[in-house]
C-alpha positions, 0 to 999 in steps of 0.5 A: 824229802827233797822235792826239787831234787826229785823233779830235776832227776825225773825230768830228762831234757837234753841240753838242760841240766838238773841245776837249771831245772831246780833253779826254775822251780817256783813256789806259787803264791796261790796254794790251790795251784800247787806247792811247786810249779815248773814253767816249761816255756824255756824248754820249748826251744830244746824240745821243739814243742809248745810249752803246754804240750811239754807240760802235759808230757812231763805230767805223765812221768813217774815222780816216785810217789812224791806227789799227791797230784801232778798236772799241766796248766797253761804251760806250767807243771804244777805239783801238789804234795801230800800235806800230811807227809810233808808236814811230818818230814819238815817238822821232824827235821826242825825238831831233830836239828833244833838250833842247827836247823838252817845250817849248811856246809855250802861255804866250807873251805871258802873265806869271806872278809866283811868290812863293816861298821868302821867307826871313827875314833874320838867321834860318837857311835851315832845312828848313822852307823847303825844301818852299816853295823846291822847289815854287816853283822847280819851278813857275818852271821848268815855266812857263818851259818852257811859254813863259810869262814867269815872274817869280820873287820872293823876298819877303824877311822883312826888316821887323819888331820882330825886328830891334829884338830882334836889335840889342839882342841884338847890342849886349848879347852880340854880337861882330862878329868872331864874327858875321862868321865864323859868319854866320847861326848867330852871329845865331841864337845871340844871337836865341835868347838874347834870348828867354830873357833877355826871359822874366826881363827883359821890359823888353828887349821895350821896348828892342827896340821902341825900336830897331825904331822907330830903323830906321823913323826912319832912325837911322844906327846902327840902319840900318847894323846892319840892312843888315849883318844883311841882307848876311850873310844873303843871302850865305849863302842865295845859296850854298844857292840855287846848290846847289839851282839856284834863281834869282829875278828880284826880291828885293823884300822887306817893307821895299821896300813901306814907302813904298807902303802909305799909298796902299793905306790911302788908297784903302781909306778913299776906297772906304769899306772901312775900319772903326774897331775898338777903334782899329784900322782893319779891313776887315769881310766880309759872310761872318761866318765870316771875321774882319775883315782888320786893315790898321792896328793901334791904334798905327798899325803895319801888318801882313802884310796891308797889305804884301801889298796894297802888294806886289800892286798894285806887281806888277800895275803893274810886271809886269801879271801874268796870274796871281800865285802865293803858295807859302806853307804852308797855315797862312796860308790865312785870311790869303790869303783875307782880303786876296784878298777885300779886293782884290776888294772894292776893285773889281779884277777881277784878284783872281781871278788871285791864287792861294795855292799852299798846301803842307804842313809839313816835320818831321824824325823827331825833331820840329818846328822853331822858330827862337825856341827854337833847335830848328832844323836848318840846310838846309846841314847836311842837304844836307852830311849827305846828300852825305856819305852819298851819297859813302859809298854811291858808294865802296862801289858804285863805288870807282873813280869819278873824280869822286866828290865831284861825283857825291855832291853831285848825288846828295845834293842831288838826293835832298833835292829829290826827297823834297820834290817826290814827293808832292802839295804839300799833304801834310806831310813827315817827312824821313828822310835814309836813306830819301831816299838809297835807290837802290831804290824811288821816290827821286831816286838811283833815277831818277839811277841809271837815267839813268846806266844809259842813259848807260853802255849808250850808251857801251858799245854806241856810237851808232845806226848803220845800219838800225833794225828797229822790231820790236825794240821791238814788245813790251809793255815797250817800248810802255809806255816809249814811251807814258810818254814820249808823256805828258811834255808833257801832264804839264807842262801838268797840273802847271802848271794844278794847281800840282803839280810832283809830277806831274813827279816821279811821271812820271820815276819811272814812266819809270825803272821802265818803262825798267828793266823793258824793260832786263831784259826785252830784250837790247840789247847782244847783239841783232842790229844792226837790233833793237839800234839800235831798242833803243838809240834808245829808251834814248837817248830815255829818257835825254833825257827824264829829263834834261829832266824832272829839270832842271825839278825842279832835279836834276842827272843824273850820267853815271856813278854 
């Protein structure tokens, strides 16, 4: 039963749409007030009445028997549903739909491009990339769940003078067998060495520019090394993406747009948007608060803005997106404001469909990260450490568990992802391995353990058989769980609209906490059969919804822990 729809169809106020009424309906925090509440203050102007009088009049309407009680309280219209009827409807829907519960076709026919992760070739996949990758991947999965055609794009950092530096470093200090064996770690060592040596021998920078020019000009030796570095990097990051359950539809990086930038520059010229500034070509903005957007430097070199412009025109032509999201740290706020504005100045109304999904930074308890200085923590090392620590905890708590290594991988990796997605994306994160692996509190392992608890309970008690007495879940603890389950699809909708996966993370914590309270308050295994069946049905639904939600975050659900 769609309670909000019933309310909106029953209430008829001139000048107020059903959609406005639905969006005004809230879920009171205090269940004693009701299951739904409609504030009547915004109707005062249309009806020329005080809100409390409006609420009293609306309480007298016939709501088709959907509610046990409808009452006016201080300008609010509060609705109480028959908890047994509501429980049956929601639980039946979860069990019937299973893995499909929460899915929607609201995004059917709409395409959303999501640019995320964007690792740099020949540089490590470090903890700094984890937040970006987790947010982008979760949004990708959420949009697909809601029926959108989501396009995941890994805009690889595979262009720039750093490749000239790497070639110089490799030719001077590199060893092919060592690099093949150690991969990106070997490349990082010689890259760091280059910067240290360049402080004493600045002429190395000129050599680096020369070798990058060789790449641009198609020199065979330079290109062979460039593609070798790229191949080594992609093989390594692909292993990480598999562990994180991250997929992409496109790996078109910066180099892909080399032959597409001239057309953008030419169009800017034709539309008289380019200005010469000390030899450079820039787009000036009327708003003096925003500095010019540099399109070409005085030496003719292109910049990130030039490539991003070329990329967005390619994406619009290729995918005809309805929205294009850029999941990038907030340090790049100005960059995106600038080139989004350039697209608008070029006369393209779809500039409004470009969104910078800004996020915070990740640091470790001992400080920030820097590839150039070599102060970097490989994500692979963090994942491995968390998996090892998870295994130790599992061995202490459940030494007879059969598949310890598999469960440790699920728990360790899941703990890292969960920590990345627990707070609003804009917040900076100080990562602590010990904190994220706690089995108590609002953590990944806590939620996974709740799932395993549901599974163990169902295995112990068997499936639901015979009559179901919904009186068994006609209590506050069960009602809170059912109410939380009912918010799942709305949570997905809100997460997609606000680009905030953390709303799903908080949802699973709320559901896990609610279920654990229900588990301790209500005897399940030893209750009489009808009541036991109702409580098992609730357990089964919680297990299903936890699995569905965690899957969207990229977190697996071990059956036993």
